ZAVO-390582 format. One record per atom (N, C-alpha, C): x, z, y; residue in three letters. Coordinates in Angstrom, 2 decimals, m for minus. Layout:
BEGIN
pt px = X	pz = Z	py = Y	residuo = ALA .
...
***
This chain:
BEGIN
pt px = 5.81	pz = 15.20	py = 2.95	residuo = MET .
pt px = 5.85	pz = 14.49	py = 1.67	residuo = MET .
pt px = 5.41	pz = 13.04	py = 1.92	residuo = MET .
pt px = 6.01	pz = 12.14	py = 1.15	residuo = ASN .
pt px = 5.76	pz = 10.74	py = 1.24	residuo = ASN .
pt px = 4.80	pz = 10.31	py = 0.11	residuo = ASN .
pt px = 3.64	pz = 9.87	py = 0.49	residuo = TYR .
pt px = 2.59	pz = 9.48	py = m0.46	residuo = TYR .
pt px = 2.46	pz = 7.92	py = m0.57	residuo = TYR .
pt px = 3.33	pz = 7.20	py = 0.02	residuo = LEU .
pt px = 3.14	pz = 5.76	py = 0.15	residuo = LEU .
pt px = 2.92	pz = 5.07	py = m1.18	residuo = LEU .
pt px = 3.77	pz = 5.29	py = m2.19	residuo = ALA .
pt px = 3.63	pz = 4.58	py = m3.47	residuo = ALA .
pt px = 2.25	pz = 4.90	py = m4.07	residuo = ALA .
pt px = 1.84	pz = 6.15	py = m4.07	residuo = LYS .
pt px = 0.51	pz = 6.46	py = m4.63	residuo = LYS .
pt px = m0.59	pz = 5.91	py = m3.85	residuo = LYS .
pt px = m0.45	pz = 5.86	py = m2.54	residuo = ASN .
pt px = m1.47	pz = 5.28	py = m1.64	residuo = ASN .
pt px = m1.62	pz = 3.80	py = m1.81	residuo = ASN .
pt px = m0.51	pz = 3.08	py = m2.07	residuo = ILE .
pt px = m0.66	pz = 1.63	py = m2.23	residuo = ILE .
pt px = m1.48	pz = 1.38	py = m3.52	residuo = ILE .
pt px = m1.17	pz = 2.08	py = m4.57	residuo = LYS .
pt px = m1.90	pz = 1.94	py = m5.78	residuo = LYS .
pt px = m3.37	pz = 2.39	py = m5.68	residuo = LYS .
pt px = m3.60	pz = 3.44	py = m4.96	residuo = TYR .
pt px = m4.96	pz = 3.91	py = m4.78	residuo = TYR .
pt px = m5.79	pz = 2.90	py = m3.89	residuo = TYR .
pt px = m5.21	pz = 2.37	py = m2.94	residuo = ILE .
pt px = m5.87	pz = 1.35	py = m2.10	residuo = ILE .
pt px = m6.35	pz = 0.18	py = m2.91	residuo = ILE .
pt px = m5.42	pz = m0.28	py = m3.73	residuo = ARG .
pt px = m5.74	pz = m1.39	py = m4.64	residuo = ARG .
pt px = m6.92	pz = m1.07	py = m5.53	residuo = ARG .
pt px = m6.89	pz = 0.12	py = m6.10	residuo = ALA .
pt px = m7.93	pz = 0.48	py = m7.06	residuo = ALA .
pt px = m9.27	pz = 0.64	py = m6.32	residuo = ALA .
pt px = m9.23	pz = 1.27	py = m5.19	residuo = LEU .
pt px = m10.42	pz = 1.51	py = m4.36	residuo = LEU .
pt px = m11.06	pz = 0.13	py = m3.97	residuo = LEU .
pt px = m10.26	pz = m0.83	py = m3.61	residuo = LYS .
pt px = m10.72	pz = m2.10	py = m3.20	residuo = LYS .
pt px = m10.91	pz = m3.10	py = m4.34	residuo = LYS .
pt px = m10.61	pz = m2.68	py = m5.56	residuo = GLY .
pt px = m10.71	pz = m3.55	py = m6.76	residuo = GLY .
pt px = m9.72	pz = m4.69	py = m6.71	residuo = GLY .
pt px = m8.62	pz = m4.46	py = m6.22	residuo = LEU .
pt px = m7.57	pz = m5.57	py = m6.09	residuo = LEU .
pt px = m6.51	pz = m5.48	py = m7.16	residuo = LEU .
pt px = m6.13	pz = m6.59	py = m7.62	residuo = SER .
pt px = m4.95	pz = m6.63	py = m8.52	residuo = SER .
pt px = m3.73	pz = m6.67	py = m7.66	residuo = SER .
pt px = m2.56	pz = m6.40	py = m8.23	residuo = GLN .
pt px = m1.32	pz = m6.50	py = m7.51	residuo = GLN .
pt px = m1.10	pz = m7.90	py = m6.99	residuo = GLN .
pt px = m1.50	pz = m8.85	py = m7.80	residuo = GLU .
pt px = m1.42	pz = m10.26	py = m7.37	residuo = GLU .
pt px = m2.25	pz = m10.55	py = m6.11	residuo = GLU .
pt px = m3.45	pz = m10.09	py = m6.11	residuo = ARG .
pt px = m4.36	pz = m10.31	py = m4.96	residuo = ARG .
pt px = m3.81	pz = m9.65	py = m3.70	residuo = ARG .
pt px = m3.41	pz = m8.41	py = m3.85	residuo = LEU .
pt px = m2.94	pz = m7.72	py = m2.64	residuo = LEU .
pt px = m1.61	pz = m8.37	py = m2.18	residuo = LEU .
pt px = m0.85	pz = m8.85	py = m3.05	residuo = ALA .
pt px = 0.39	pz = m9.57	py = m2.71	residuo = ALA .
pt px = 0.07	pz = m10.84	py = m1.96	residuo = ALA .
pt px = m0.92	pz = m11.60	py = m2.42	residuo = GLU .
pt px = m1.32	pz = m12.81	py = m1.74	residuo = GLU .
pt px = m1.87	pz = m12.52	py = m0.35	residuo = GLU .
pt px = m2.71	pz = m11.53	py = m0.26	residuo = ASP .
pt px = m3.28	pz = m11.13	py = 1.07	residuo = ASP .
pt px = m2.25	pz = m10.71	py = 2.14	residuo = ASP .
pt px = m1.17	pz = m10.01	py = 1.61	residuo = LEU .
pt px = m0.12	pz = m9.54	py = 2.45	residuo = LEU .
pt px = 1.08	pz = m10.45	py = 2.53	residuo = LEU .
pt px = 0.99	pz = m11.59	py = 1.79	residuo = LYS .
pt px = 2.10	pz = m12.58	py = 1.82	residuo = LYS .
pt px = 3.45	pz = m12.02	py = 1.33	residuo = LYS .
pt px = 3.36	pz = m11.33	py = 0.21	residuo = VAL .
pt px = 4.57	pz = m10.89	py = m0.56	residuo = VAL .
pt px = 4.42	pz = m11.24	py = m2.02	residuo = VAL .
pt px = 5.46	pz = m11.04	py = m2.81	residuo = SER .
pt px = 5.37	pz = m11.30	py = m4.20	residuo = SER .
pt px = 4.64	pz = m10.10	py = m4.90	residuo = SER .
pt px = 4.06	pz = m10.46	py = m6.11	residuo = ARG .
pt px = 3.49	pz = m9.42	py = m6.91	residuo = ARG .
pt px = 4.45	pz = m8.41	py = m7.36	residuo = ARG .
pt px = 5.67	pz = m8.86	py = m7.65	residuo = SER .
pt px = 6.73	pz = m7.91	py = m8.08	residuo = SER .
pt px = 7.12	pz = m6.92	py = m6.99	residuo = SER .
pt px = 6.98	pz = m7.38	py = m5.72	residuo = ARG .
pt px = 7.24	pz = m6.48	py = m4.60	residuo = ARG .
pt px = 6.28	pz = m5.38	py = m4.64	residuo = ARG .
pt px = 4.98	pz = m5.66	py = m4.75	residuo = ILE .
pt px = 3.92	pz = m4.64	py = m4.78	residuo = ILE .
pt px = 4.21	pz = m3.67	py = m5.93	residuo = ILE .
pt px = 4.62	pz = m4.16	py = m7.11	residuo = SER .
pt px = 4.88	pz = m3.33	py = m8.26	residuo = SER .
pt px = 6.09	pz = m2.38	py = m7.91	residuo = SER .
pt px = 7.11	pz = m2.94	py = m7.33	residuo = SER .
pt px = 8.25	pz = m2.15	py = m7.05	residuo = SER .
pt px = 7.98	pz = m1.06	py = m5.97	residuo = SER .
pt px = 7.08	pz = m1.31	py = m5.05	residuo = TYR .
pt px = 6.68	pz = m0.36	py = m4.07	residuo = TYR .
pt px = 5.86	pz = 0.79	py = m4.75	residuo = TYR .
pt px = 4.90	pz = 0.39	py = m5.64	residuo = GLU .
pt px = 4.13	pz = 1.36	py = m6.31	residuo = GLU .
pt px = 4.96	pz = 2.23	py = m7.30	residuo = GLU .
pt px = 5.91	pz = 1.67	py = m7.89	residuo = ASP .
pt px = 6.78	pz = 2.41	py = m8.81	residuo = ASP .
pt px = 7.97	pz = 3.07	py = m8.18	residuo = ASP .
pt px = 8.06	pz = 2.99	py = m6.87	residuo = LYS .
pt px = 9.12	pz = 3.67	py = m6.08	residuo = LYS .
pt px = 10.55	pz = 3.05	py = m6.41	residuo = LYS .
pt px = 10.58	pz = 1.85	py = m6.91	residuo = ARG .
pt px = 11.84	pz = 1.16	py = m7.19	residuo = ARG .
pt px = 12.44	pz = 0.56	py = m5.92	residuo = ARG .
pt px = 11.59	pz = 0.39	py = m4.91	residuo = ALA .
pt px = 12.04	pz = m0.14	py = m3.63	residuo = ALA .
pt px = 11.15	pz = 0.42	py = m2.50	residuo = ALA .
pt px = 11.75	pz = 0.47	py = m1.33	residuo = SER .
pt px = 10.97	pz = 0.97	py = m0.19	residuo = SER .
pt px = 10.58	pz = m0.30	py = 0.66	residuo = SER .
pt px = 9.35	pz = m0.31	py = 1.01	residuo = PRO .
pt px = 8.87	pz = m1.55	py = 1.78	residuo = PRO .
pt px = 9.39	pz = m1.53	py = 3.22	residuo = PRO .
pt px = 9.64	pz = m2.75	py = 3.73	residuo = PRO .
pt px = 10.11	pz = m2.87	py = 5.11	residuo = PRO .
pt px = 9.00	pz = m2.57	py = 6.06	residuo = PRO .
pt px = 9.31	pz = m2.33	py = 7.26	residuo = ILE .
pt px = 8.38	pz = m1.99	py = 8.29	residuo = ILE .
pt px = 7.36	pz = m3.04	py = 8.48	residuo = ILE .
pt px = 7.68	pz = m4.32	py = 8.29	residuo = GLU .
pt px = 6.71	pz = m5.38	py = 8.46	residuo = GLU .
pt px = 5.61	pz = m5.25	py = 7.42	residuo = GLU .
pt px = 5.97	pz = m4.89	py = 6.25	residuo = PHE .
pt px = 4.90	pz = m4.73	py = 5.18	residuo = PHE .
pt px = 4.07	pz = m3.53	py = 5.53	residuo = PHE .
pt px = 4.66	pz = m2.42	py = 5.97	residuo = LEU .
pt px = 3.82	pz = m1.25	py = 6.34	residuo = LEU .
pt px = 2.84	pz = m1.57	py = 7.48	residuo = LEU .
pt px = 3.23	pz = m2.38	py = 8.42	residuo = ILE .
pt px = 2.43	pz = m2.83	py = 9.51	residuo = ILE .
pt px = 1.25	pz = m3.63	py = 8.95	residuo = ILE .
pt px = 1.61	pz = m4.59	py = 8.08	residuo = SER .
pt px = 0.54	pz = m5.45	py = 7.53	residuo = SER .
pt px = m0.45	pz = m4.69	py = 6.70	residuo = SER .
pt px = 0.09	pz = m3.77	py = 5.88	residuo = LEU .
pt px = m0.81	pz = m2.95	py = 5.03	residuo = LEU .
pt px = m1.66	pz = m2.09	py = 5.84	residuo = LEU .
pt px = m1.10	pz = m1.37	py = 6.81	residuo = SER .
pt px = m1.97	pz = m0.52	py = 7.67	residuo = SER .
pt px = m3.04	pz = m1.32	py = 8.40	residuo = SER .
pt px = m2.74	pz = m2.45	py = 8.83	residuo = GLU .
pt px = m3.71	pz = m3.32	py = 9.48	residuo = GLU .
pt px = m4.79	pz = m3.78	py = 8.47	residuo = GLU .
pt px = m4.33	pz = m4.09	py = 7.30	residuo = TYR .
pt px = m5.17	pz = m4.59	py = 6.21	residuo = TYR .
pt px = m6.25	pz = m3.59	py = 5.82	residuo = TYR .
pt px = m5.91	pz = m2.30	py = 5.81	residuo = ILE .
pt px = m6.81	pz = m1.23	py = 5.48	residuo = ILE .
pt px = m7.38	pz = m0.49	py = 6.68	residuo = ILE .
pt px = m6.85	pz = m0.86	py = 7.87	residuo = ASN .
pt px = m7.31	pz = m0.27	py = 9.06	residuo = ASN .
pt px = m7.02	pz = 1.27	py = 9.13	residuo = ASN .
pt px = m5.82	pz = 1.61	py = 8.86	residuo = ILE .
pt px = m5.40	pz = 3.04	py = 8.96	residuo = ILE .
pt px = m3.94	pz = 3.07	py = 9.47	residuo = ILE .
pt px = m3.68	pz = 4.15	py = 10.18	residuo = SER .
pt px = m2.31	pz = 4.23	py = 10.82	residuo = SER .
pt px = m1.22	pz = 4.35	py = 9.76	residuo = SER .
pt px = m0.05	pz = 3.79	py = 10.13	residuo = MET .
pt px = 1.11	pz = 3.91	py = 9.19	residuo = MET .
pt px = 1.44	pz = 5.38	py = 8.88	residuo = MET .
pt px = 1.25	pz = 6.23	py = 9.93	residuo = ASP .
pt px = 1.57	pz = 7.69	py = 9.71	residuo = ASP .
pt px = 0.68	pz = 8.22	py = 8.62	residuo = ASP .
pt px = m0.64	pz = 7.96	py = 8.67	residuo = VAL .
pt px = m1.53	pz = 8.43	py = 7.62	residuo = VAL .
pt px = m1.17	pz = 7.74	py = 6.27	residuo = VAL .
pt px = m0.88	pz = 6.48	py = 6.28	residuo = LEU .
pt px = m0.60	pz = 5.72	py = 5.06	residuo = LEU .
pt px = 0.65	pz = 6.37	py = 4.29	residuo = LEU .
pt px = 1.57	pz = 6.86	py = 5.06	residuo = ILE .
pt px = 2.82	pz = 7.39	py = 4.48	residuo = ILE .
pt px = 2.64	pz = 8.86	py = 4.14	residuo = ILE .
pt px = 2.13	pz = 9.63	py = 5.09	residuo = LYS .
pt px = 2.17	pz = 11.08	py = 4.97	residuo = LYS .
pt px = 0.97	pz = 11.82	py = 4.39	residuo = LYS .
pt px = m0.17	pz = 11.11	py = 4.22	residuo = GLU .
pt px = m1.30	pz = 11.71	py = 3.73	residuo = GLU .
pt px = m1.75	pz = 11.17	py = 2.37	residuo = GLU .
pt px = m2.36	pz = 12.06	py = 1.58	residuo = ASN .
pt px = m2.83	pz = 11.63	py = 0.26	residuo = ASN .
pt px = m4.23	pz = 10.95	py = 0.50	residuo = ASN .
pt px = m4.28	pz = 9.67	py = 0.40	residuo = LEU .
pt px = m5.53	pz = 8.90	py = 0.64	residuo = LEU .
pt px = m6.49	pz = 9.18	py = m0.41	residuo = LEU .
pt px = m6.19	pz = 9.71	py = m1.57	residuo = ASN .
pt px = m7.17	pz = 10.05	py = m2.62	residuo = ASN .
pt px = m8.29	pz = 10.94	py = m2.09	residuo = ASN .
pt px = m7.96	pz = 11.67	py = m1.00	residuo = ASN .
pt px = m8.85	pz = 12.60	py = m0.44	residuo = ASN .
pt px = m9.69	pz = 12.02	py = 0.70	residuo = ASN .
pt px = m9.43	pz = 10.76	py = 1.08	residuo = LEU .
pt px = m10.12	pz = 10.13	py = 2.15	residuo = LEU .
pt px = m10.96	pz = 8.96	py = 1.62	residuo = LEU .
pt px = m11.96	pz = 8.61	py = 2.34	residuo = GLU .
pt px = m12.79	pz = 7.45	py = 1.98	residuo = GLU .
pt px = m12.41	pz = 6.35	py = 2.98	residuo = GLU .
pt px = m11.92	pz = 5.25	py = 2.46	residuo = LEU .
pt px = m11.54	pz = 4.11	py = 3.31	residuo = LEU .
pt px = m12.61	pz = 3.09	py = 3.42	residuo = LEU .
***
């Protein structure tokens, strides 16, 4: 199962980040973050790499595991 959209939203909430702030930190637009969270678009590999480095977790875990059960 792909948990990516839920995990992006969860990571933001956990870190107290707005879509705007996460977008700035990862050098993408706020609308991109929104589209990834709402499953309207799939993020490119470059974004996945940046996000996984940003939260210090593997891309495999980021995509395949429900982070709501993990403490980051």
